[in-house]
ROBANU-498061 format. One record per residue (C-alpha): x, y, z; residue number from 1. Coordinates in nm, 3 decimals, always signed. Last residue first. Layout:
# residues N
u,v,w,nr
X,Y,Z,NUM
...
***
This chain:
# residues 108
u,v,w,nr
+1.061,-2.606,-0.034,108
+0.952,-2.418,-0.346,107
+0.689,-2.684,-0.430,106
+0.523,-2.642,-0.091,105
+0.504,-2.265,-0.138,104
+0.351,-2.304,-0.484,103
+0.091,-2.555,-0.365,102
+0.005,-2.342,-0.061,101
-0.028,-2.034,-0.278,100
-0.263,-2.222,-0.511,99
-0.469,-2.332,-0.211,98
-0.494,-1.969,-0.103,97
-0.603,-1.864,-0.452,96
-0.857,-2.147,-0.464,95
-1.002,-2.022,-0.136,94
-1.031,-1.668,-0.274,93
-1.198,-1.812,-0.584,92
-1.446,-2.007,-0.373,91
-1.538,-1.701,-0.168,90
-1.596,-1.491,-0.479,89
-1.774,-1.760,-0.680,88
-1.994,-1.862,-0.389,87
-2.089,-1.503,-0.316,86
-2.197,-1.450,-0.675,85
-2.373,-1.788,-0.684,84
-2.592,-1.674,-0.395,83
-2.744,-1.408,-0.622,82
-2.804,-1.071,-0.453,81
-2.512,-0.898,-0.624,80
-2.649,-0.996,-0.964,79
-2.509,-1.251,-1.205,78
-2.480,-1.167,-1.575,77
-2.267,-1.480,-1.643,76
-1.993,-1.269,-1.805,75
-2.006,-1.019,-1.518,74
-1.971,-1.292,-1.257,73
-1.690,-1.447,-1.461,72
-1.505,-1.114,-1.468,71
-1.555,-1.080,-1.093,70
-1.415,-1.431,-1.051,69
-1.112,-1.337,-1.259,68
-1.053,-1.045,-1.025,67
-1.084,-1.284,-0.729,66
-0.818,-1.505,-0.891,65
-0.583,-1.211,-0.940,64
-0.647,-1.079,-0.589,63
-0.570,-1.418,-0.434,62
-0.253,-1.475,-0.635,61
-0.107,-1.131,-0.573,60
-0.211,-1.134,-0.211,59
-0.034,-1.462,-0.150,58
+0.278,-1.366,-0.345,57
+0.313,-1.045,-0.145,56
+0.264,-1.237,+0.178,55
+0.518,-1.499,+0.071,54
+0.775,-1.224,+0.014,53
+0.698,-1.073,+0.353,52
+0.726,-1.407,+0.532,51
+1.063,-1.477,+0.369,50
+1.193,-1.136,+0.480,49
+1.068,-1.197,+0.835,48
+1.228,-1.542,+0.844,47
+1.560,-1.395,+0.725,46
+1.539,-1.117,+0.984,45
+1.467,-1.367,+1.261,44
+1.750,-1.598,+1.154,43
+1.997,-1.306,+1.140,42
+1.889,-1.192,+1.487,41
+1.930,-1.542,+1.629,40
+2.267,-1.591,+1.461,39
+2.393,-1.257,+1.593,38
+2.323,-1.364,+1.947,37
+2.095,-1.148,+2.156,36
+2.257,-0.854,+2.332,35
+1.967,-0.805,+2.573,34
+1.919,-0.444,+2.463,33
+1.929,-0.526,+2.090,32
+1.673,-0.803,+2.131,31
+1.458,-0.571,+2.337,30
+1.475,-0.307,+2.063,29
+1.376,-0.562,+1.798,28
+1.078,-0.677,+2.004,27
+0.973,-0.318,+2.071,26
+0.988,-0.239,+1.699,25
+0.774,-0.540,+1.610,24
+0.514,-0.453,+1.876,23
+0.494,-0.090,+1.761,22
+0.457,-0.183,+1.393,21
+0.188,-0.442,+1.469,20
-0.007,-0.198,+1.686,19
+0.010,+0.068,+1.413,18
-0.119,-0.176,+1.150,17
-0.407,-0.286,+1.373,16
-0.503,+0.076,+1.440,15
-0.488,+0.160,+1.069,14
-0.717,-0.131,+0.983,13
-0.964,-0.032,+1.255,12
-0.967,+0.333,+1.146,11
-1.025,+0.229,+0.785,10
-1.324,+0.017,+0.888,9
-1.454,+0.295,+1.112,8
-1.438,+0.547,+0.821,7
-1.566,+0.315,+0.547,6
-1.918,+0.305,+0.693,5
-1.958,+0.676,+0.625,4
-1.924,+0.588,+0.257,3
-2.274,+0.440,+0.252,2
-2.301,+0.256,-0.076,1
***
């Protein structure tokens, strides 16, 4: 694997994270400057906390299912060039997302 390819990918991910942090902080500062109602700020913070907990659950489910798919790929002796390998990985990620949706719908 060409590790030089990881540098622009990492730079892109870091740039996106920095932009998100800056935009979120500017929004919160504007809300503080405009003296937004306490109910609005409380609702936004509650929604943000709920979104973060769902994000952690989502990644936990998806990564677990993808890990199981890698185990299945190894058990079936599939190669990286086999189309079934890609199908298993993409399908398992999709199943993880559907599992998250089912869990989130049940919680409501």
